[in-house]
C-alpha positions, 0 to 999 in steps of 0.5 A, spaced: 533 527 530 533 521 525 538 522 518 534 520 512 536 518 505 531 516 499 533 511 494 529 515 488 526 522 486 520 520 482 513 520 483 513 516 491 519 519 493 518 526 492 511 527 492 509 521 497 516 520 503 520 527 502 513 530 503 510 526 509 517 526 513 516 534 512 510 532 518 515 529 522 519 532 526 524 527 529 525 525 521 530 529 517 531 527 510 538 530 508 540 524 503 537 523 496 540 517 490 538 517 484 540 516 477 537 522 474 540 528 473 535 532 473 532 530 479 538 530 484 538 538 482 531 538 484 531 535 490 537 539 492 533 545 490 528 542 494 530 540 500 538 542 500 539 535 502 546 532 499 545 527 492 548 521 489 548 517 483 548 510 486 545 507 493 551 504 494 554 512 494 549 514 499 550 507 503 558 509 502 558 517 504 551 520 506 550 521 513 543 517 513 540 512 519 534 510 515 533 509 507 526 509 504 526 505 498 522 509 492 524 505 486 520 499 481 518 493 485 523 489 481 529 491 485 525 492 491 529 486 495 537 487 493 536 493 495 533 493 502 538 487 503 544 492 501 541 497 506 540 493 512 546 489 510 550 496 511 547 497 518 541 502 516 533 502 518 529 500 512 522 503 510 520 499 502 515 503 498 508 497 496 510 492 494 515 489 498 518 484 493 515 480 488 516 473 490 515 470 497 523 468 496 525 474 496 521 476 502 524 472 505 531 475 505 530 481 505 527 478 513 533 475 514 537 481 514 532 485 518 534 480 523 541 479 521 542 486 523 537 488 528 535 494 524 527 496 523 524 493 517 517 496 514 513 496 508 510 503 506 502 502 507 500 508 509 492 506 507 491 503 513 490 511 515 485 513 510 479 514 512 474 510 507 478 503 510 477 506 517 470 507 516 469 502 514 473 498 519 469 502 525 463 499 522 465 493 521 467 493 529 460 496 531 457 491 529 452 495 524 452 490 518 453 484 522 458 479 521 461 481 514 460 475 509 462 479 502 467 485 501 468 487 494 473 493 492 475 497 487 479 502 482 476 504 474 479 509 471 482 510 464 488 512 463 494 507 461 500 506 465 506 511 466 514 508 466 516 502 468 509 501 470 508 499 464 513 493 464 511 486 466 518 485 470 518 491 473 512 492 476 509 484 477 502 485 475 498 491 476 495 488 483 502 489 486 500 496 485 493 499 488 492 492 489 498 492 494 494 496 498 487 492 497 490 485 499 494 489 506 487 492 508 484 485 507 488 482 511 486 487 517 479 487 515 478 479 515 481 474 522 482 468 517 486 464 513 486 464 506 483 458 503 484 460 495 484 465 489 482 465 483 484 471 478 482 473 471 484 479 467 484 483 460 490 486 456 488 492 452 493 496 451 498 493 445 503 498 447 505 494 455 505 487 456 501 489 463 494 488 464 489 493 463 483 489 468 485 485 473 480 482 477 481 476 484 476 473 488 479 471 495 476 465 499 478 465 507 477 459 512 470 463 514 467 463 508 468 470 507 469 473 500 473 478 498 473 481 491 477 486 488 478 490 481 483 493 478 480 497 471 484 502 467 480 502 460 473 504 464 471 511 463 465 510 469 467 506 475 463 503 481 463 503 488 470 504 491 466 499 497 462 494 497 460 490 504 455 485 505 453 482 512 449 478 516 444 484 517 446 489 513 450 492 507 454 498 506 457 502 500 461 507 500 464 511 494 470 515 493 478 515 494 481 518 500 483 525 499 488 526 502 493 525 496 491 530 492 491 535 497 498 532 498 500 534 492 497 540 492 502 541 498 497 541 504 495 534 506 492 536 512 487 540 509 483 534 506 476 534 505 472 529 503 466 530 499 460 529 504 456 526 497 461 520 498 459 518 506 458 511 506 451 508 506 448 503 511 441 499 510 441 494 515 437 492 522 436 495 528 431 492 533 426 489 527 426 495 523 430 497 517 435 503 517 437 506 511 443 511 514 450 515 512 456 515 515 460 520 516 467 519 515 473 517 519 478 522 518 485 519 515 491 521 517 497 519 512 502 523 517 500 517 523 505 512 518 512 516 519 510 518 526 511 511 528 516 509 525 519 515 529 515 512 536 519 504 534 526 507 533 525 511 540 523 506 543 516 508 545 512 504 540 511 497 536 511 497 529 504 498 526 506 495 519 511 489 520 514 486 514 511 479 516 504 481 514 507 484 508 509 477 506 502 475 507 500 480 501 506 477 497 504 470 497 497 472 495 500 475 489 504 469 487 497 465 488 494 471 484 499 470 478 498 462 479 491 462 477 492 467 472 497 463 468 493 456 469 486 460 468 484 456 474 482 456 481 489 457 486 488 453 493 493 455 498 495 447 501 496 448 509 492 456 508 495 463 508 
């Protein structure tokens, strides 16, 4: 049994990590650390675990082998380094951190302590992403040339997500998943990125809209959009290939099912099935693709497998560091108003 502590018991710590641990019997939640007294009481009520006011207290007095970080982005690096220097394994919620300097320090802490370190990119197991990946591997649209993905909603940021100092940009939140998926789908180096933003929440210093366009050495263009003042959205995915194109509506239904207390009951609306229009044997075909089943429980199953020595780590922090470097390029483009070019590729 691998004993687990969670640092932070807000939406991510309680709703995602604590819940998903219940689906992996080899990982047992045994401690929670949070400064919020009401959240400590709730963790005790929810899981009967020991609670602590600080990370330092949990590391000194908690009986844990692995610590999950579920706190604001700006403190991830210092907390992860402290956890690993205490000899504990570490899972850090996305985004990994706010700079490549921090990322390198986190990787160095892993190496000098010989512990597991991973970043929580559960959306590698989104059904929509897996469907896109399958369609590309099956050659349904030929060689991919253009990707567009986005989230559109009408809601102001909550809590620390409304503070640039804590969150980075809105692309550091949902967009961190987009970037991680992009690097899995495009086997090429990044040449440049350009970004633009709008600021329509006067009470916050964070963007209401942010878009970025990434250009790869192989010519692929990849665009992300995040809009938090949009009452009408667009397709979640739009992919153009050399012989066809694909659109996909809707986001993965696992989060909604999980928040209802039963992730395994997640079902997608059949109307959201991907549409592919392509050329087959010289004729145009218009088809629907059944969505691949998503499985967020696979993330912690892999972590347990790795700690038992039976598997390789799926989400490696070196991959997450690449995402942090791209986010630095996005911020540089926003600041200068110009295309940011990676001198040696990314």
